[in-house]
C-alpha positions in Angstrom: -45.4 -21.9 -50.5 -47.5 -21.2 -47.3 -44.8 -20.8 -44.7 -45.3 -18.3 -42.6 -42.8 -16.7 -39.6 -44.6 -15.4 -37.1 -42.9 -13.7 -34.2 -45.2 -14.8 -30.4 -46.3 -12.2 -28.2 -47.4 -14.7 -25.6 -47.1 -18.3 -25.1 -49.6 -20.2 -22.5 -50.2 -23.6 -21.7 -53.4 -25.4 -22.3 -52.9 -29.1 -21.9 -49.3 -31.2 -21.3 -49.2 -31.4 -25.0 -50.9 -28.1 -26.7 -49.9 -24.4 -26.1 -51.5 -21.4 -27.5 -49.4 -18.4 -28.9 -50.7 -15.1 -30.4 -48.8 -13.3 -32.9 -48.5 -9.4 -33.8 -50.3 -10.2 -37.1 -53.3 -11.3 -35.1 -52.8 -15.1 -35.7 -52.8 -18.2 -33.2 -50.6 -20.4 -33.4 -51.4 -24.1 -31.5 -49.1 -26.5 -31.0 -51.2 -30.0 -31.0 -49.4 -32.7 -32.4 -45.8 -32.9 -30.9 -42.8 -34.8 -33.0 -40.9 -33.6 -30.0 -41.9 -30.9 -27.3 -38.2 -31.7 -25.5 -39.7 -32.3 -21.9 -37.0 -35.2 -22.0 -33.5 -35.0 -20.7 -30.3 -35.9 -22.4 -26.8 -34.4 -24.1 -24.4 -35.3 -26.8 -21.2 -33.7 -27.6 -18.8 -34.3 -30.6 -15.0 -33.3 -30.5 -12.3 -34.0 -32.9 -9.1 -32.6 -33.1 -8.0 -29.5 -35.2 -8.3 -29.8 -38.4 -10.2 -33.3 -38.6 -13.8 -33.9 -39.8 -16.2 -36.6 -38.9 -19.5 -37.4 -37.6 -21.6 -39.5 -34.1 -24.9 -40.8 -34.0 -25.9 -41.5 -30.1 -27.7 -43.8 -28.6 -31.7 -43.5 -29.7 -33.3 -41.5 -26.4 -37.3 -42.9 -25.8 -38.9 -40.3 -25.5 -41.8 -39.6 -22.9 -45.4 -40.5 -22.4 -46.2 -36.3 -23.2 -44.9 -37.0 -27.0 -47.9 -38.9 -27.7 -46.8 -40.2 -31.5 -43.2 -40.4 -31.7 -41.5 -42.7 -29.4 -37.4 -42.6 -30.2 -35.3 -39.6 -31.3 -31.7 -40.8 -32.5 -29.3 -37.9 -32.4 -26.1 -37.3 -35.1 -23.4 -34.7 -34.7 -21.4 -34.0 -37.8 -18.5 -31.3 -37.7 -17.7 -29.7 -41.0 -16.2 -26.4 -39.8 -13.4 -27.1 -37.1 -10.3 -24.7 -36.9 -9.6 -25.0 -32.9 -10.7 -28.7 -32.2 -13.7 -27.2 -29.9 -16.9 -29.2 -29.4 -20.3 -29.4 -31.1 -23.4 -30.1 -28.9 -26.8 -30.6 -28.3 -28.5 -30.9 -24.9 -32.3 -31.8 -24.2 -33.1 -30.1 -20.9 -36.0 -31.4 -19.7 -36.5 -29.0 -16.7 -36.4 -26.2 -19.0 -38.5 -28.4 -22.1 -35.9 -27.7 -24.6 -33.6 -28.2 -27.2 -30.4 -26.3 -27.2 -27.4 -26.5 -29.4 -24.0 -24.8 -29.2 -21.2 -24.4 -31.4 -17.8 -23.3 -29.4 -15.4 -21.0 -31.6 -13.7 -22.2 -34.8 -16.5 -25.3 -34.3 -19.5 -25.8 -36.9 -21.5 -28.7 -38.0 -25.3 -30.9 -38.4 -27.1 -31.7 -35.4 -29.9 -34.6 -37.1 -32.8 -35.3 -34.8 -34.4 -38.5 -36.3 -37.7 -39.7 -35.2 -39.3 -43.1 -35.3 -42.5 -44.5 -34.6 -43.0 -47.6 -31.6 -43.2 -50.3 -34.0 -42.5 -51.2 -37.2 -45.4 -50.7 -39.6 -46.8 -48.0 -38.1 -48.2 -44.5 -39.4 -49.5 -41.8 -37.4 -52.3 -39.0 -38.3 -50.3 -36.2 -38.1 -53.4 -34.4 -39.1 -55.8 -35.3 -36.0 -58.7 -36.1 -38.4 -58.5 -33.4 -40.9 -58.1 -30.6 -38.2 -54.0 -30.2 -38.6 -52.7 -28.7 -41.5 -49.5 -27.7 -40.3 -46.0 -28.2 -39.5 -44.0 -25.8 -37.1 -40.8 -25.3 -35.2 -40.6 -23.2 -32.6 -37.2 -21.4 -32.0 -37.0 -19.4 -28.6 -33.3 -17.9 -29.2 -30.2 -17.8 -30.8 -27.6 -15.7 -30.9 -26.5 -15.9 -34.5 -28.4 -16.8 -37.8 -28.9 -20.6 -38.6 -30.9 -22.4 -40.9 -32.7 -26.4 -40.8 -34.7 -28.9 -42.6 -37.4 -30.3 -41.7 -37.9 -33.7 -43.4 -40.8 -35.9 -43.7 -41.5 -39.3 -44.3 -44.6 -41.7 -45.7 -45.6 -44.8 -46.5 -44.2 -44.6 -50.3 -41.9 -40.8 -50.4 -40.9 -37.7 -48.3 -40.8 -34.6 -48.7 -38.5 -31.2 -47.0 -38.6 -27.7 -46.6 -36.2 -25.0 -45.1 -36.6 -22.7 -43.1 -34.0 -19.7 -41.6 -34.0 -17.8 -38.1 -32.7 -14.0 -37.9 -29.5 -12.8 -35.5 -30.8 -12.3 -32.2 -33.4 -13.8 -30.8 -33.3 -12.5 -27.2 -34.7 -15.1 -25.0 -38.2 -15.4 -25.5 -38.7 -11.9 -26.7 -40.2 -12.8 -28.8 -39.4 -16.6 -30.1 -40.3 -17.0 -33.7 -42.3 -19.5 -35.2 -42.2 -20.8 -38.2 -45.0 -23.0 -40.0 -45.1 -24.6 -43.1 -48.9 -26.6 -45.1 -48.4 -29.9 -45.1 -49.0 -29.3 -48.9 -45.3 -27.1 -48.9 -43.7 -31.5 -48.5 -44.6 -32.7 -52.4 -47.3 -34.5 -51.8 -46.5 -36.1 -48.4 -49.6 -38.2 -46.6 -49.6 -36.4 -43.4 -52.6 -39.4 -42.4 -49.7 -42.0 -43.0 -46.0 -40.7 -41.9 -43.8 -42.8 -40.7 -40.7 -41.3 -40.2 -39.6 -37.2 -39.0 -36.2 -35.8 -39.4 -34.9 -32.4 -37.6 -32.0 -31.2 -39.4 -30.0 -28.2 -38.0 -26.8 -26.2 -39.2 -24.8 -24.8 -37.2 -22.8 -22.3 -37.4 -19.3 -21.5 -35.5 -20.3 -20.0 -31.7 -23.7 -20.3 -32.6 -26.2 -21.2 -29.1 -30.0 -21.4 -30.5 -32.9 -23.0 -28.4 -35.6 -25.2 -29.5 -38.7 -25.6 -28.2 -41.5 -27.6 -29.7 -41.5 -29.5 -33.3 -44.9 -31.1 -34.3 -48.3 -30.3 -36.1 -50.3 -26.5 -35.4 -53.6 -25.0 -36.1 -53.2 -21.6 -37.3 -55.8 -19.2 -36.8 -57.3 -15.6 -36.8 -56.8 -13.9 -33.6 -60.2 -13.7 -31.5 -60.1 -10.3 -29.4 -63.2 -10.9 -27.6 -61.4 -14.3 -26.7 -63.7 -16.6 -27.0 -61.6 -19.9 -28.7 -62.9 -20.7 -32.8 -64.8 -24.3 -33.2 -61.6 -25.8 -34.3 -59.5 -24.9 -31.3 -62.0 -26.1 -29.4 -62.0 -29.7 -31.3 -58.0 -29.9 -31.2 -57.8 -28.8 -27.5 -59.9 -31.4 -26.6 -57.9 -34.5 -28.7 -54.8 -32.9 -26.9 -55.5 -33.0 -23.6 -57.5 -37.0 -24.4 -53.8 -37.5 -26.1 -55.6 -39.0 -28.9 -53.3 -38.5 -31.4 -54.0 -41.7 -33.6 -50.6 -44.6 -34.8 -51.6 -47.3 -36.2 -50.3 -51.0 -37.8 -50.3 -50.6 -41.7 -51.6 -53.4 -43.0 -49.6 -55.7 -45.0 
């Protein structure tokens, strides 16, 4: 298992789809393949009468061009705790480039975001030609502990990993970057990805934010500030938007 939980000390932009962060353990995490960087705008909310439970799937959102691989995101909210009949909602705040999930007092549940490719039979290479080997989730803030699952599908199978955020990540001070090696997903071929799902288990009263979900590179921090060769290659790919989506042969 190659899960890492990293507290990022700094976050700076390197291109529209590339960011670099310096961790407290001297590790740099570079997000380069966005499944979702939450730059668009949209919101969804579900409220049920006290003591009732249910779910609702909302119309798919068209992701912006900054998301170079996946074209749509479909959100589902499921209420599984309902003591006061209040709301559970998620908001993609395009101006802040964040996903926020909030549950009112007495209400908790699950928010699921399902990502699909632009056409039937498409596959995507999340490794960017073998340069990327980890999937990451950037959590800048939460006021309560929560858990989540990341699921990735290829043409024949799928794999899921789970993670958690502790109580009290103050707003961006510092954010938490969880990373998982591609090998952790049980044999999923990340050169032939067809779909991805982010599932957030939201306890009552939680307010949380997510900043990035996608492929990342993890490197040792170079104190001289000179980019490593791999960083230079992937930064160039990110700046060009060179993330391959292809049609699968029949």
